[in-house]
C-alpha positions in Angstrom: 35.3 1.7 -42.7 36.8 -0.4 -45.5 39.3 -3.2 -45.3 41.2 -4.5 -48.3 42.2 -8.2 -48.0 44.9 -9.4 -50.4 46.2 -12.8 -51.1 48.2 -13.8 -54.2 47.1 -10.6 -56.0 43.4 -11.4 -55.6 41.5 -8.9 -53.5 38.0 -8.5 -52.0 36.8 -5.2 -50.7 35.1 -5.7 -47.4 32.9 -3.0 -46.0 31.9 -3.2 -42.4 28.4 -2.2 -41.2 28.4 1.3 -39.8 26.0 1.8 -36.8 27.3 5.1 -35.7 24.1 6.9 -36.7 20.4 6.0 -37.4 18.8 6.6 -40.8 15.1 6.0 -40.4 13.2 6.1 -43.7 9.4 6.0 -44.2 7.8 2.5 -44.9 4.6 1.7 -46.7 3.2 -0.5 -44.0 0.5 -2.1 -46.2 2.9 -3.3 -48.9 2.9 -2.1 -52.5 0.8 -3.9 -55.1 2.6 -5.2 -58.1 -0.8 -5.3 -59.9 -3.5 -2.7 -59.5 -2.1 0.6 -58.2 -3.2 1.9 -54.7 -2.5 5.3 -53.1 0.5 4.8 -50.8 0.8 8.3 -49.2 -1.8 7.5 -46.5 0.3 4.6 -45.3 3.7 6.4 -44.7 3.3 6.2 -41.0 6.1 3.8 -40.0 9.8 4.3 -40.1 12.5 1.8 -40.6 16.3 1.7 -40.2 17.8 -0.7 -42.8 20.8 -1.5 -40.5 18.4 -2.8 -37.8 16.2 -4.6 -40.4 18.9 -6.5 -42.3 21.8 -6.8 -39.9 21.3 -9.1 -37.0 24.9 -9.5 -35.9 26.7 -6.2 -36.4 30.1 -7.4 -35.2 30.0 -10.3 -37.6 28.5 -8.6 -40.7 30.2 -7.2 -43.7 29.3 -6.1 -47.2 30.9 -7.1 -50.6 30.0 -6.5 -54.2 29.4 -9.4 -56.6 31.8 -9.6 -59.5 31.1 -12.0 -62.3 28.2 -14.2 -63.5 28.7 -17.6 -61.8 25.6 -17.0 -59.5 23.1 -15.4 -61.8 20.8 -18.3 -61.5 20.5 -17.5 -57.8 19.7 -13.9 -58.5 23.2 -12.6 -57.8 24.3 -10.3 -60.6 27.6 -8.5 -61.1 27.5 -5.2 -59.2 24.9 -6.4 -56.6 25.7 -5.6 -53.0 25.7 -8.5 -50.6 25.2 -8.5 -46.8 27.3 -11.3 -45.4 27.1 -12.7 -41.8 30.1 -14.6 -40.4 28.2 -15.8 -37.4 25.6 -17.8 -39.3 26.0 -21.6 -39.3 27.1 -23.1 -42.5 24.4 -25.5 -43.8 23.7 -27.4 -47.0 22.4 -25.1 -49.8 23.4 -21.8 -48.2 25.2 -19.3 -50.4 28.6 -18.3 -48.9 31.6 -16.2 -49.5 34.6 -18.6 -49.6 38.3 -18.3 -49.9 39.8 -21.1 -52.0 43.4 -21.5 -53.1 44.1 -17.8 -53.0 40.8 -16.5 -54.5 37.5 -15.4 -53.1 34.3 -16.8 -54.6 30.6 -16.8 -53.9 29.0 -20.2 -54.3 26.2 -22.5 -52.9 27.5 -24.9 -50.3 26.6 -28.6 -50.9 27.5 -31.4 -48.5 27.3 -34.9 -50.0 28.4 -37.6 -47.6 31.9 -36.6 -46.5 32.4 -34.3 -49.5 32.0 -30.5 -49.6 31.2 -28.9 -52.9 30.9 -25.3 -54.1 28.1 -25.1 -56.7 27.8 -22.1 -59.1 24.3 -21.1 -60.3 25.3 -20.8 -63.9 25.8 -23.8 -66.2 28.8 -22.2 -67.8 30.8 -23.1 -64.6 31.6 -26.4 -63.0 31.1 -27.3 -59.3 34.3 -27.3 -57.2 35.0 -30.2 -54.9 36.9 -29.1 -51.8 39.6 -31.5 -50.7 42.3 -31.5 -48.0 44.7 -30.3 -50.7 42.8 -27.0 -51.0 43.5 -23.9 -48.9 39.8 -23.2 -47.9 37.9 -20.9 -45.6 34.2 -20.0 -45.5 34.1 -16.3 -44.7 30.4 -16.0 -44.1 26.8 -16.7 -45.3 25.1 -14.3 -47.7 21.9 -13.1 -46.0 20.7 -10.3 -48.3 21.3 -9.1 -51.8 20.7 -5.4 -52.7 20.2 -4.6 -56.4 20.6 -1.2 -58.1 17.9 -1.1 -60.7 19.1 2.1 -62.3 
């Protein structure tokens, strides 16, 4: 299921987690060495469903794609798929999807005294201080990033 949220001609495609079926895939239970190769076929005994592994609160979880380069220093590249949980408490240094003044953005939350800031992870961009003059909502906390390496 896909919802399209629009505000002032800005849009964010939100994809809800679908738990209507299971897709259990084989897991290499011993881990895979990034150094000396080891035979993995003998260890394909376990199975894992990625929904159950990565989504702890299905009714509060959605997906969105990264667009832009403001968070590359945090490992979020344009085109990456994010898993975002609306039920996780907002804390200092967490990465969140925010709606500010008619636009969606992904930034690191920083609380300094009574001030709330949105920090990019790219020096090309400046931090954004949130004031009472801003229309501002935190949509959820990024829990997982999925990268396509092809």
